[in-house]
GUBA-428033 format. One record per atom (N, C-alpha, C): x, y, z; atom name; residue number from 0; residue in one letter. Coordinates in Angstrom, 1 decimal. Each point is the difference from the previous one (the first is absolute). Layout:
@X X, Y Y, Z Z, at CA, i NUM, aa A .
...
! end
This chain:
@X 1.0, Y -1.3, Z 0.3, at N, i 0, aa M .
@X -1.2, Y 1.2, Z -0.5, at CA, i 0, aa M .
@X 1.0, Y 1.3, Z 0.1, at C, i 0, aa M .
@X -0.2, Y 0.8, Z -0.8, at N, i 1, aa A .
@X 1.0, Y 1.4, Z 0.1, at CA, i 1, aa A .
@X -0.4, Y 1.2, Z 0.6, at C, i 1, aa A .
@X 0.8, Y 0.6, Z 0.6, at N, i 2, aa V .
@X -0.5, Y 1.1, Z 0.7, at CA, i 2, aa V .
@X -0.9, Y 0.9, Z -0.4, at C, i 2, aa V .
@X -0.8, Y 0.6, Z 0.2, at N, i 3, aa R .
@X -1.3, Y 0.7, Z -0.7, at CA, i 3, aa R .
@X 0.5, Y 1.8, Z 0.5, at C, i 3, aa R .
@X -0.2, Y 0.9, Z -1.3, at N, i 4, aa D .
@X 0.7, Y 0.8, Z 0.2, at CA, i 4, aa D .
@X -1.0, Y 0.7, Z 0.9, at C, i 4, aa D .
@X 0.9, Y 1.1, Z 0.8, at N, i 5, aa Q .
@X -0.4, Y 0.9, Z 0.8, at CA, i 5, aa Q .
@X 0.2, Y 1.9, Z -0.4, at C, i 5, aa Q .
@X -1.0, Y 0.2, Z 0.3, at N, i 6, aa N .
@X -0.4, Y 1.9, Z 0.3, at CA, i 6, aa N .
@X 1.3, Y 0.6, Z 0.8, at C, i 6, aa N .
@X 0.7, Y 0.3, Z 0.2, at N, i 7, aa L .
@X 1.1, Y 0.0, Z 1.3, at CA, i 7, aa L .
@X -0.7, Y 1.4, Z 0.2, at C, i 7, aa L .
@X -0.6, Y 1.0, Z -1.3, at N, i 8, aa E .
@X 0.1, Y 1.7, Z 0.2, at CA, i 8, aa E .
@X -1.0, Y 0.5, Z 0.8, at C, i 8, aa E .
@X -0.9, Y -1.4, Z 0.5, at N, i 9, aa T .
@X -1.4, Y 0.5, Z 0.8, at CA, i 9, aa T .
@X 0.5, Y -0.5, Z 1.9, at C, i 9, aa T .
@X 1.6, Y -0.3, Z 0.2, at N, i 10, aa A .
@X 0.2, Y -0.5, Z 0.6, at CA, i 10, aa A .
@X 0.8, Y 1.2, Z 1.2, at C, i 10, aa A .
@X -0.4, Y 0.4, Z 0.9, at N, i 11, aa G .
@X 0.4, Y 1.0, Z 1.0, at CA, i 11, aa G .
@X 0.2, Y 1.5, Z -0.7, at C, i 11, aa G .
@X -0.5, Y 0.6, Z -0.9, at N, i 12, aa A .
@X -0.3, Y 1.7, Z -0.6, at CA, i 12, aa A .
@X -0.1, Y 0.8, Z 1.0, at C, i 12, aa A .
@X 1.1, Y 0.6, Z -0.2, at N, i 13, aa V .
@X -0.3, Y 1.3, Z 1.1, at CA, i 13, aa V .
@X -0.3, Y 1.2, Z -0.7, at C, i 13, aa V .
@X -0.8, Y 0.5, Z 0.2, at N, i 14, aa L .
@X -0.7, Y 1.1, Z -1.0, at CA, i 14, aa L .
@X 0.2, Y 1.6, Z 1.1, at C, i 14, aa L .
@X 0.4, Y 1.0, Z -0.7, at N, i 15, aa A .
@X 0.5, Y 1.3, Z 0.7, at CA, i 15, aa A .
@X -0.2, Y 1.1, Z -0.8, at C, i 15, aa A .
@X -0.7, Y 1.3, Z 0.3, at N, i 16, aa T .
@X -1.1, Y 1.3, Z -1.1, at CA, i 16, aa T .
@X 1.7, Y 0.9, Z 0.3, at C, i 16, aa T .
@X -0.2, Y 0.5, Z -0.9, at N, i 17, aa F .
@X 1.1, Y 1.1, Z -0.3, at CA, i 17, aa F .
@X -0.3, Y 1.3, Z -0.7, at C, i 17, aa F .
@X 0.3, Y 1.5, Z -0.3, at N, i 18, aa K .
@X -0.4, Y 0.6, Z -0.9, at CA, i 18, aa K .
@X 0.9, Y -0.6, Z -1.1, at C, i 18, aa K .
@X -0.1, Y 0.8, Z -0.8, at N, i 19, aa V .
@X 0.4, Y 0.0, Z -1.6, at CA, i 19, aa V .
@X 0.9, Y 1.1, Z 0.2, at C, i 19, aa V .
@X 1.2, Y -0.2, Z -0.8, at N, i 20, aa H .
@X 1.0, Y 1.2, Z 0.3, at CA, i 20, aa H .
@X -0.1, Y 0.6, Z -1.4, at C, i 20, aa H .
@X -0.4, Y 1.2, Z -0.2, at N, i 21, aa Q .
@X -0.1, Y 1.1, Z -1.1, at CA, i 21, aa Q .
@X 1.4, Y 0.4, Z -0.5, at C, i 21, aa Q .
@X 0.0, Y 0.1, Z -1.5, at N, i 22, aa T .
@X 0.8, Y 1.2, Z -0.5, at CA, i 22, aa T .
@X -0.6, Y 0.8, Z -0.8, at C, i 22, aa T .
@X 0.5, Y 1.5, Z 0.2, at N, i 23, aa G .
@X -1.2, Y 0.7, Z -1.2, at CA, i 23, aa G .
@X -1.6, Y 0.5, Z 0.5, at C, i 23, aa G .
@X -0.1, Y -0.7, Z 1.0, at N, i 24, aa G .
@X -1.2, Y -0.1, Z 0.3, at CA, i 24, aa G .
@X -0.9, Y -0.8, Z -0.6, at C, i 24, aa G .
@X 0.6, Y -1.3, Z 0.0, at N, i 25, aa E .
@X -0.9, Y -1.0, Z -0.8, at CA, i 25, aa E .
@X 0.9, Y -1.5, Z 0.9, at C, i 25, aa E .
@X -1.0, Y -1.0, Z 0.3, at N, i 26, aa D .
@X 0.1, Y -1.1, Z 0.1, at CA, i 26, aa D .
@X 1.3, Y -0.4, Z -0.3, at C, i 26, aa D .
@X 1.4, Y 0.0, Z 0.7, at N, i 27, aa D .
@X 0.2, Y -1.2, Z -0.9, at CA, i 27, aa D .
@X -0.2, Y -1.6, Z 0.1, at C, i 27, aa D .
@X -0.8, Y -0.3, Z 0.3, at N, i 28, aa L .
@X -0.7, Y -1.6, Z -0.3, at CA, i 28, aa L .
@X -1.2, Y 0.0, Z -1.1, at C, i 28, aa L .
@X -0.3, Y -0.8, Z -0.7, at N, i 29, aa T .
@X -1.6, Y -0.1, Z -0.4, at CA, i 29, aa T .
@X -0.5, Y -1.6, Z -0.3, at C, i 29, aa T .
@X -1.4, Y 0.1, Z -0.5, at N, i 30, aa D .
@X 0.1, Y -1.5, Z 0.2, at CA, i 30, aa D .
@X 0.2, Y -0.8, Z -0.7, at C, i 30, aa D .
@X 0.9, Y 0.5, Z -1.2, at N, i 31, aa D .
@X 0.9, Y -1.1, Z -0.7, at CA, i 31, aa D .
@X 1.4, Y -0.5, Z 0.9, at C, i 31, aa D .
@X 0.2, Y 0.7, Z 1.4, at N, i 32, aa D .
@X 0.9, Y -0.8, Z 0.9, at CA, i 32, aa D .
@X -0.3, Y -0.8, Z 1.2, at C, i 32, aa D .
@X -1.2, Y -0.4, Z -0.9, at N, i 33, aa I .
@X -0.6, Y -0.9, Z 1.5, at CA, i 33, aa I .
@X 1.0, Y -1.5, Z -0.4, at C, i 33, aa I .
@X 0.1, Y -0.7, Z 1.1, at N, i 34, aa G .
@X 0.8, Y -0.7, Z -0.2, at CA, i 34, aa G .
@X 1.9, Y -0.1, Z 0.3, at C, i 34, aa G .
@X -0.3, Y 1.0, Z -0.4, at N, i 35, aa K .
@X 1.9, Y 0.4, Z 0.0, at CA, i 35, aa K .
@X 0.7, Y -0.1, Z 1.4, at C, i 35, aa K .
@X 1.0, Y 0.2, Z -0.4, at N, i 36, aa A .
@X 0.9, Y 0.1, Z 1.2, at CA, i 36, aa A .
@X 0.6, Y 1.3, Z 0.5, at C, i 36, aa A .
@X -0.7, Y 0.6, Z 1.1, at N, i 37, aa I .
@X 0.0, Y 1.0, Z 0.9, at CA, i 37, aa I .
@X 1.1, Y 0.8, Z 0.9, at C, i 37, aa I .
@X 0.5, Y 1.4, Z 0.2, at N, i 38, aa S .
@X 0.9, Y -0.3, Z 1.3, at CA, i 38, aa S .
@X -0.3, Y 1.4, Z 0.2, at C, i 38, aa S .
@X 0.4, Y 0.3, Z 1.6, at N, i 39, aa I .
@X -0.4, Y 1.5, Z 1.0, at CA, i 39, aa I .
@X 1.1, Y 0.8, Z -1.0, at C, i 39, aa I .
@X -1.2, Y 0.9, Z -0.5, at N, i 40, aa V .
@X 0.8, Y 1.2, Z -0.6, at CA, i 40, aa V .
@X 0.1, Y 1.1, Z 0.6, at C, i 40, aa V .
@X -0.5, Y 0.2, Z 0.9, at N, i 41, aa G .
@X -0.9, Y 1.3, Z 1.1, at CA, i 41, aa G .
@X -0.6, Y 0.0, Z 1.2, at C, i 41, aa G .
@X 0.1, Y 0.8, Z 0.8, at N, i 42, aa D .
@X -0.7, Y -0.5, Z 1.7, at CA, i 42, aa D .
@X -1.5, Y -0.3, Z -0.5, at C, i 42, aa D .
@X -0.1, Y -1.5, Z 0.6, at N, i 43, aa Y .
@X -1.3, Y -0.2, Z -0.5, at CA, i 43, aa Y .
@X -0.3, Y -0.5, Z -1.3, at C, i 43, aa Y .
@X 0.8, Y 0.2, Z -0.8, at N, i 44, aa E .
@X 0.2, Y 0.7, Z -2.0, at CA, i 44, aa E .
@X 0.1, Y -1.9, Z -0.3, at C, i 44, aa E .
@X -0.7, Y -0.2, Z -1.2, at N, i 45, aa V .
@X 0.5, Y -1.7, Z -0.8, at CA, i 45, aa V .
@X 0.3, Y 0.8, Z -1.6, at C, i 45, aa V .
@X 0.8, Y -0.5, Z -0.6, at N, i 46, aa G .
@X 0.1, Y -0.3, Z -1.3, at CA, i 46, aa G .
@X 0.9, Y -0.7, Z -0.6, at C, i 46, aa G .
@X 0.2, Y -0.2, Z -1.4, at N, i 47, aa L .
@X 1.1, Y -0.8, Z -0.2, at CA, i 47, aa L .
@X 1.0, Y -0.2, Z 0.0, at C, i 47, aa L .
@X 0.7, Y 0.9, Z 0.4, at N, i 48, aa G .
@X 1.6, Y 0.3, Z 1.1, at CA, i 48, aa G .
@X 0.9, Y 0.4, Z -1.3, at C, i 48, aa G .
@X 1.5, Y -0.3, Z 0.6, at N, i 49, aa S .
@X 0.9, Y 0.1, Z -1.1, at CA, i 49, aa S .
@X 0.6, Y -0.9, Z -0.2, at C, i 49, aa S .
@X 0.9, Y -0.5, Z -0.8, at N, i 50, aa D .
@X 1.0, Y -1.3, Z 0.0, at CA, i 50, aa D .
@X 0.7, Y 0.0, Z 1.0, at C, i 50, aa D .
@X -0.4, Y -1.5, Z 0.8, at N, i 51, aa G .
@X 1.1, Y -0.6, Z 0.9, at CA, i 51, aa G .
@X -1.0, Y 1.0, Z 1.4, at C, i 51, aa G .
@X -0.6, Y 0.6, Z 0.3, at N, i 52, aa D .
@X -1.4, Y 0.4, Z 0.6, at CA, i 52, aa D .
@X -0.3, Y -1.8, Z 0.6, at C, i 52, aa D .
@X -0.3, Y 0.7, Z 1.8, at N, i 53, aa V .
@X -0.7, Y -1.5, Z 0.8, at CA, i 53, aa V .
@X -1.1, Y -0.2, Z -0.6, at C, i 53, aa V .
@X -0.5, Y -1.1, Z 0.0, at N, i 54, aa L .
@X -1.6, Y -0.8, Z -0.7, at CA, i 54, aa L .
@X -0.6, Y -0.1, Z 1.2, at C, i 54, aa L .
@X -1.1, Y 1.0, Z 0.2, at N, i 55, aa L .
@X -0.8, Y 0.1, Z 1.1, at CA, i 55, aa L .
@X -1.3, Y -1.4, Z -0.2, at C, i 55, aa L .
@X -0.6, Y -0.7, Z -1.2, at N, i 56, aa G .
@X -0.7, Y -0.3, Z -0.6, at CA, i 56, aa G .
@X -0.8, Y 0.2, Z -1.2, at C, i 56, aa G .
@X -0.8, Y -0.6, Z 0.2, at N, i 57, aa K .
@X -0.8, Y -0.4, Z -1.8, at CA, i 57, aa K .
@X -1.2, Y 1.0, Z 0.7, at C, i 57, aa K .
@X -0.3, Y 1.0, Z -1.2, at N, i 58, aa L .
@X -1.2, Y 0.7, Z -0.4, at CA, i 58, aa L .
@X -1.3, Y -0.8, Z -0.6, at C, i 58, aa L .
@X -0.9, Y -0.2, Z 1.4, at N, i 59, aa I .
@X -1.5, Y -0.3, Z -0.2, at CA, i 59, aa I .
@X -0.7, Y 0.4, Z -0.6, at C, i 59, aa I .
@X -0.4, Y 1.6, Z 0.1, at N, i 60, aa D .
@X -0.6, Y 0.6, Z 0.2, at CA, i 60, aa D .
@X 0.1, Y 1.4, Z 0.1, at C, i 60, aa D .
@X -1.3, Y 1.0, Z -0.9, at N, i 61, aa L .
@X 0.3, Y 1.5, Z 0.3, at CA, i 61, aa L .
@X -1.8, Y 0.4, Z 0.5, at C, i 61, aa L .
@X 0.1, Y 1.0, Z 0.6, at N, i 62, aa S .
@X -1.4, Y 0.2, Z 0.4, at CA, i 62, aa S .
@X -0.4, Y 1.0, Z -1.3, at C, i 62, aa S .
@X -0.9, Y 0.4, Z 0.1, at N, i 63, aa L .
@X -1.0, Y 0.7, Z -1.3, at CA, i 63, aa L .
@X 0.6, Y -0.2, Z -1.3, at C, i 63, aa L .
@X -0.4, Y 1.1, Z -1.0, at N, i 64, aa T .
@X 1.4, Y -0.5, Z -1.7, at CA, i 64, aa T .
@X 0.6, Y 0.8, Z 0.0, at C, i 64, aa T .
@X 0.5, Y 0.0, Z -0.8, at N, i 65, aa D .
@X 1.4, Y 0.3, Z -0.7, at CA, i 65, aa D .
@X -0.5, Y 1.8, Z -0.2, at C, i 65, aa D .
@X -1.3, Y 0.5, Z 0.1, at N, i 66, aa A .
@X -0.5, Y 1.2, Z -0.4, at CA, i 66, aa A .
@X 0.1, Y 0.6, Z 1.5, at C, i 66, aa A .
@X 0.3, Y -0.5, Z 1.3, at N, i 67, aa D .
@X 0.2, Y 0.2, Z 0.9, at CA, i 67, aa D .
@X 0.9, Y 0.5, Z 0.5, at C, i 67, aa D .
@X 1.4, Y 0.5, Z -0.5, at N, i 68, aa S .
@X 1.0, Y 0.4, Z 0.6, at CA, i 68, aa S .
@X 0.4, Y 0.5, Z 1.2, at C, i 68, aa S .
@X 0.4, Y -0.3, Z 0.5, at N, i 69, aa G .
@X 0.3, Y 0.9, Z 1.2, at CA, i 69, aa G .
@X -0.6, Y -0.5, Z 1.1, at C, i 69, aa G .
@X -0.8, Y -0.7, Z 0.0, at N, i 70, aa S .
@X -1.4, Y -0.8, Z 1.0, at CA, i 70, aa S .
@X -0.1, Y -1.5, Z 0.1, at C, i 70, aa S .
@X 1.2, Y -0.8, Z -1.0, at N, i 71, aa R .
@X -0.2, Y -1.3, Z 0.3, at CA, i 71, aa R .
@X 0.8, Y -0.1, Z 1.2, at C, i 71, aa R .
@X -0.1, Y -1.6, Z 0.3, at N, i 72, aa V .
@X 0.7, Y -0.8, Z 1.1, at CA, i 72, aa V .
@X 0.5, Y -1.4, Z -0.7, at C, i 72, aa V .
@X 1.4, Y -0.4, Z -0.1, at N, i 73, aa A .
@X 0.2, Y -1.2, Z 0.4, at CA, i 73, aa A .
@X 0.0, Y -0.7, Z 0.2, at C, i 73, aa A .
@X -0.6, Y -1.3, Z 0.0, at N, i 74, aa T .
@X -0.3, Y -1.5, Z 1.0, at CA, i 74, aa T .
@X 1.6, Y -0.6, Z -0.6, at C, i 74, aa T .
@X 0.8, Y -0.4, Z 0.7, at N, i 75, aa V .
@X 1.0, Y -0.6, Z -0.4, at CA, i 75, aa V .
@X 0.3, Y -1.5, Z 0.7, at C, i 75, aa V .
@X 0.6, Y -1.2, Z -0.3, at N, i 76, aa Q .
@X 0.2, Y -1.1, Z 0.6, at CA, i 76, aa Q .
@X 1.3, Y -0.2, Z 0.5, at C, i 76, aa Q .
@X 0.4, Y 0.4, Z 1.4, at N, i 77, aa V .
@X 1.0, Y 0.7, Z 0.6, at CA, i 77, aa V .
@X 0.7, Y -1.7, Z 0.7, at C, i 77, aa V .
@X -0.7, Y -0.9, Z 0.0, at N, i 78, aa G .
@X -0.1, Y -1.4, Z 0.1, at CA, i 78, aa G .
@X 0.0, Y -1.2, Z -0.3, at C, i 78, aa G .
@X 0.2, Y -1.3, Z 0.0, at N, i 79, aa G .
@X -0.5, Y -1.2, Z 0.2, at CA, i 79, aa G .
@X 0.7, Y 0.0, Z -1.8, at C, i 79, aa G .
@X -0.2, Y -0.9, Z -0.6, at N, i 80, aa I .
@X 0.4, Y -0.5, Z -1.3, at CA, i 80, aa I .
@X -0.7, Y 0.6, Z -1.1, at C, i 80, aa I .
@X 0.6, Y 0.1, Z -1.3, at N, i 81, aa M .
@X -0.5, Y 1.0, Z -1.2, at CA, i 81, aa M .
@X 0.8, Y -0.6, Z -1.3, at C, i 81, aa M .
@X -0.1, Y 0.3, Z -0.7, at N, i 82, aa T .
@X 0.1, Y -0.1, Z -1.6, at CA, i 82, aa T .
@X 0.6, Y 1.8, Z -0.5, at C, i 82, aa T .
@X 1.1, Y 0.0, Z -0.3, at N, i 83, aa L .
@X -0.2, Y 1.6, Z -1.2, at CA, i 83, aa L .
@X 1.0, Y -0.1, Z -0.8, at C, i 83, aa L .
@X 0.3, Y 0.5, Z -1.1, at N, i 84, aa S .
@X 0.7, Y 0.4, Z -1.4, at CA, i 84, aa S .
@X 1.7, Y 0.2, Z 0.5, at C, i 84, aa S .
@X 0.3, Y -1.0, Z -0.5, at N, i 85, aa V .
@X 1.8, Y 0.3, Z -0.2, at CA, i 85, aa V .
@X 0.9, Y 0.6, Z -0.9, at C, i 85, aa V .
@X 1.2, Y 0.5, Z 0.3, at N, i 86, aa A .
@X 0.6, Y 0.8, Z -1.2, at CA, i 86, aa A .
@X 1.1, Y -0.6, Z 0.4, at C, i 86, aa A .
@X 1.0, Y 0.2, Z -0.9, at N, i 87, aa A .
@X 1.7, Y 0.1, Z 0.3, at CA, i 87, aa A .
@X 0.4, Y 0.4, Z 1.4, at C, i 87, aa A .
@X 0.5, Y -0.5, Z 0.2, at N, i 88, aa T .
@X 0.8, Y -1.4, Z 0.3, at CA, i 88, aa T .
@X -1.4, Y -0.9, Z 0.8, at C, i 88, aa T .
@X -0.1, Y -1.1, Z -0.8, at N, i 89, aa V .
@X -1.1, Y -0.7, Z 0.6, at CA, i 89, aa V .
@X 0.3, Y -1.1, Z 0.9, at C, i 89, aa V .
@X -0.1, Y -0.1, Z 1.8, at N, i 90, aa P .
@X 0.5, Y 0.0, Z 0.8, at CA, i 90, aa P .
@X -0.7, Y -2.1, Z 0.0, at C, i 90, aa P .
@X 0.9, Y -0.6, Z 0.5, at N, i 91, aa S .
@X -0.1, Y -1.4, Z 0.1, at CA, i 91, aa S .
@X -0.8, Y 0.2, Z 1.7, at C, i 91, aa S .
@X -0.8, Y -1.9, Z -0.2, at N, i 92, aa V .
@X -0.6, Y -0.2, Z 0.8, at CA, i 92, aa V .
@X 1.0, Y 0.3, Z 1.3, at C, i 92, aa V .
@X -0.6, Y 0.5, Z 1.5, at N, i 93, aa G .
@X 1.3, Y 0.0, Z 1.3, at CA, i 93, aa G .
@X 0.3, Y 1.9, Z -0.4, at C, i 93, aa G .
@X 0.0, Y 0.3, Z -1.0, at N, i 94, aa D .
@X 0.7, Y 1.6, Z -0.1, at CA, i 94, aa D .
@X -1.3, Y 1.0, Z 0.5, at C, i 94, aa D .
@X 0.6, Y 1.1, Z 0.2, at N, i 95, aa R .
@X -1.0, Y 1.1, Z 1.0, at CA, i 95, aa R .
@X 0.0, Y 1.0, Z -1.5, at C, i 95, aa R .
@X -0.8, Y 1.3, Z -0.3, at N, i 96, aa V .
@X -0.1, Y 0.3, Z -0.5, at CA, i 96, aa V .
@X -0.7, Y 2.1, Z 0.3, at C, i 96, aa V .
@X 0.6, Y 0.7, Z -1.3, at N, i 97, aa V .
@X -0.2, Y 1.5, Z 0.0, at CA, i 97, aa V .
@X -1.1, Y 0.2, Z -0.8, at C, i 97, aa V .
@X -0.4, Y 1.0, Z -0.2, at N, i 98, aa V .
@X -1.0, Y 0.8, Z -0.8, at CA, i 98, aa V .
@X 1.4, Y 0.5, Z -1.1, at C, i 98, aa V .
@X -0.9, Y -0.2, Z -1.6, at N, i 99, aa N .
@X 0.6, Y 0.7, Z -0.6, at CA, i 99, aa N .
@X -0.7, Y 1.3, Z -0.4, at C, i 99, aa N .
@X -0.4, Y 0.2, Z 0.5, at N, i 100, aa G .
@X -0.9, Y 1.6, Z -0.1, at CA, i 100, aa G .
@X -1.1, Y 0.3, Z -1.2, at C, i 100, aa G .
@X -0.1, Y -1.5, Z -0.9, at N, i 101, aa S .
@X -0.9, Y 0.4, Z -1.1, at CA, i 101, aa S .
@X -1.6, Y -0.9, Z 0.5, at C, i 101, aa S .
@X 0.1, Y -0.7, Z 1.0, at N, i 102, aa G .
@X -0.8, Y -1.3, Z 0.8, at CA, i 102, aa G .
@X 0.6, Y -1.3, Z -0.3, at C, i 102, aa G .
@X 1.1, Y -0.2, Z 0.0, at N, i 103, aa A .
@X 0.4, Y -1.1, Z 0.0, at CA, i 103, aa A .
@X 0.8, Y -0.4, Z 1.2, at C, i 103, aa A .
@X 0.6, Y -1.2, Z 0.2, at N, i 104, aa V .
@X 0.9, Y -0.3, Z 1.4, at CA, i 104, aa V .
@X 1.7, Y -0.4, Z -1.2, at C, i 104, aa V .
@X 0.7, Y -0.4, Z 1.1, at N, i 105, aa K .
@X 1.5, Y 0.1, Z -0.9, at CA, i 105, aa K .
@X 0.4, Y -0.9, Z 1.3, at C, i 105, aa K .
@X 1.7, Y -0.8, Z -0.1, at N, i 106, aa Q .
@X 0.4, Y -0.4, Z 0.9, at CA, i 106, aa Q .
@X 0.7, Y 1.2, Z 0.5, at C, i 106, aa Q .
@X -0.2, Y -0.1, Z 1.2, at N, i 107, aa A .
@X 0.9, Y 0.9, Z 1.3, at CA, i 107, aa A .
@X 1.3, Y -0.6, Z -0.3, at C, i 107, aa A .
@X 0.5, Y 1.5, Z -0.1, at N, i 108, aa P .
@X 1.6, Y 0.2, Z 0.0, at CA, i 108, aa P .
@X 1.0, Y -0.7, Z 1.5, at C, i 108, aa P .
@X 0.8, Y -0.3, Z -0.2, at N, i 109, aa A .
@X 0.8, Y -1.0, Z 1.3, at CA, i 109, aa A .
@X 0.3, Y 0.8, Z 0.9, at C, i 109, aa A .
@X 0.2, Y -0.5, Z 0.9, at N, i 110, aa L .
@X 0.3, Y 0.9, Z 1.3, at CA, i 110, aa L .
@X 1.0, Y 0.6, Z 0.1, at C, i 110, aa L .
@X 0.1, Y 1.1, Z 0.2, at N, i 111, aa A .
@X 1.6, Y 0.4, Z -0.2, at CA, i 111, aa A .
@X 0.0, Y 1.3, Z 1.2, at C, i 111, aa A .
@X 1.2, Y 0.7, Z 0.5, at N, i 112, aa G .
@X 0.3, Y 0.8, Z 0.8, at CA, i 112, aa G .
@X -0.8, Y 1.4, Z -0.2, at C, i 112, aa G .
@X -0.3, Y 0.5, Z -1.7, at N, i 113, aa N .
@X -1.1, Y 1.1, Z 0.1, at CA, i 113, aa N .
@X -1.4, Y -0.2, Z 0.0, at C, i 113, aa N .
@X -0.2, Y -0.8, Z 0.8, at N, i 114, aa D .
@X -1.1, Y -0.6, Z 0.0, at CA, i 114, aa D .
@X -0.8, Y 1.6, Z 0.7, at C, i 114, aa D .
@X -1.0, Y 0.3, Z 0.2, at N, i 115, aa P .
@X -0.8, Y 1.0, Z 0.5, at CA, i 115, aa P .
@X 0.0, Y -0.2, Z 1.7, at C, i 115, aa P .
@X -0.3, Y 1.5, Z 0.6, at N, i 116, aa A .
@X -0.7, Y -0.2, Z 1.6, at CA, i 116, aa A .
@X -0.8, Y -1.2, Z -0.1, at C, i 116, aa A .
@X 0.3, Y -0.6, Z 1.0, at N, i 117, aa G .
@X -1.5, Y -0.5, Z 0.4, at CA, i 117, aa G .
@X 0.1, Y -1.7, Z -0.6, at C, i 117, aa G .
@X 1.1, Y -0.2, Z -1.4, at N, i 118, aa G .
@X -0.1, Y -1.3, Z -0.3, at CA, i 118, aa G .
@X 0.0, Y -0.2, Z -1.3, at C, i 118, aa G .
@X -0.3, Y -1.1, Z -0.5, at N, i 119, aa N .
@X 0.2, Y -0.3, Z -1.5, at CA, i 119, aa N .
@X -1.6, Y -0.4, Z -0.5, at C, i 119, aa N .
@X 0.3, Y 1.0, Z -1.2, at N, i 120, aa V .
@X -1.5, Y 0.8, Z -0.7, at CA, i 120, aa V .
@X -1.0, Y -1.3, Z -0.5, at C, i 120, aa V .
@X 1.0, Y -1.4, Z 0.4, at N, i 121, aa A .
@X -1.2, Y -1.5, Z -0.8, at CA, i 121, aa A .
@X -0.6, Y -0.2, Z 0.8, at C, i 121, aa A .
@X -1.2, Y -0.8, Z -0.8, at N, i 122, aa R .
@X -1.4, Y -0.1, Z 1.2, at CA, i 122, aa R .
@X -0.6, Y -1.1, Z -0.8, at C, i 122, aa R .
@X -0.7, Y -1.1, Z 0.6, at N, i 123, aa G .
@X -0.2, Y -0.7, Z -0.4, at CA, i 123, aa G .
@X 0.6, Y -1.4, Z -0.7, at C, i 123, aa G .
@X -1.1, Y -0.8, Z 0.2, at N, i 124, aa T .
@X 1.3, Y -1.5, Z -0.4, at CA, i 124, aa T .
@X -0.7, Y -1.0, Z -1.1, at C, i 124, aa T .
@X 0.7, Y -0.1, Z -1.3, at N, i 125, aa V .
@X -0.5, Y -0.5, Z -1.1, at CA, i 125, aa V .
@X -0.8, Y -1.3, Z 0.1, at C, i 125, aa V .
@X -0.6, Y -0.5, Z 0.1, at N, i 126, aa I .
@X -0.2, Y -1.7, Z 0.2, at CA, i 126, aa I .
@X -0.8, Y -0.3, Z -1.4, at C, i 126, aa I .
@X 0.2, Y 0.3, Z -1.3, at N, i 127, aa D .
@X -0.6, Y -0.3, Z -1.3, at CA, i 127, aa D .
@X 0.2, Y 1.1, Z -1.5, at C, i 127, aa D .
@X 0.9, Y -0.3, Z -1.0, at N, i 128, aa V .
@X 0.3, Y 0.8, Z -0.6, at CA, i 128, aa V .
@X -0.8, Y -0.7, Z -1.4, at C, i 128, aa V .
@X -0.6, Y 0.7, Z -0.9, at N, i 129, aa N .
@X -0.7, Y -0.3, Z -0.9, at CA, i 129, aa N .
@X 1.4, Y 1.1, Z -1.4, at C, i 129, aa N .
@X 0.6, Y -1.0, Z -0.3, at N, i 130, aa G .
@X 0.7, Y 0.7, Z -1.1, at CA, i 130, aa G .
@X 0.5, Y 1.2, Z 0.0, at C, i 130, aa G .
@X -0.3, Y 1.0, Z -0.7, at N, i 131, aa T .
@X 0.4, Y 1.1, Z 0.0, at CA, i 131, aa T .
@X -1.1, Y 1.0, Z 0.3, at C, i 131, aa T .
@X -1.3, Y -0.3, Z 0.6, at N, i 132, aa S .
@X -0.9, Y 0.9, Z -0.1, at CA, i 132, aa S .
@X -0.5, Y 0.2, Z 1.2, at C, i 132, aa S .
@X -0.3, Y -0.7, Z 0.9, at N, i 133, aa E .
@X -0.2, Y 0.2, Z 1.3, at CA, i 133, aa E .
@X 0.5, Y -0.9, Z 1.3, at C, i 133, aa E .
@X -0.1, Y 0.5, Z 1.0, at N, i 134, aa V .
@X 0.4, Y -0.7, Z 1.3, at CA, i 134, aa V .
@X -0.7, Y -0.5, Z 0.9, at C, i 134, aa V .
@X -0.3, Y -0.7, Z 0.9, at N, i 135, aa T .
@X -0.7, Y -0.2, Z 1.1, at CA, i 135, aa T .
@X 1.2, Y 0.3, Z 1.2, at C, i 135, aa T .
@X -0.9, Y 0.5, Z 0.7, at N, i 136, aa L .
@X 1.1, Y 0.3, Z 1.1, at CA, i 136, aa L .
@X -1.1, Y -0.1, Z 1.5, at C, i 136, aa L .
@X 0.8, Y -0.2, Z 1.4, at N, i 137, aa I .
@X -0.2, Y 0.3, Z 1.1, at CA, i 137, aa I .
@X -0.1, Y 1.7, Z 0.6, at C, i 137, aa I .
@X -0.4, Y 0.8, Z 0.5, at N, i 138, aa L .
@X 0.2, Y 1.0, Z 0.3, at CA, i 138, aa L .
@X 0.5, Y -0.1, Z 1.5, at C, i 138, aa L .
@X 1.0, Y -0.1, Z 0.1, at N, i 139, aa N .
@X 0.2, Y -0.1, Z 1.6, at CA, i 139, aa N .
@X 1.1, Y 1.0, Z 0.3, at C, i 139, aa N .
! end
């Protein structure tokens, strides 16, 4: 008897709500960004971040509509198991990740003496790699 497939993304999800960061008076996140990798980019504010930033989690939902710029809030999965798009350098199982600034994750840099105060920027543990398109990870 084969082991049946399980949807691990439904196990242990932790969600939190944040403000959406704005640039030039417009929200940095739109409905097209749902499902992408998110970073903290300001005080209680989230966005796609910059290449190499710390992964906060996965954008699950935005309140209101794209027409309501400035009034929206973002629901972000900040814990549990999730699948995210991946960019080069694609991590291997057991690696940790950072964001690429465009809504995907990539392999975190090696630990080095120049890591920021407070620790290395890596987060999560990759538990599955689907070619070069996506990875599943535990946000821990």
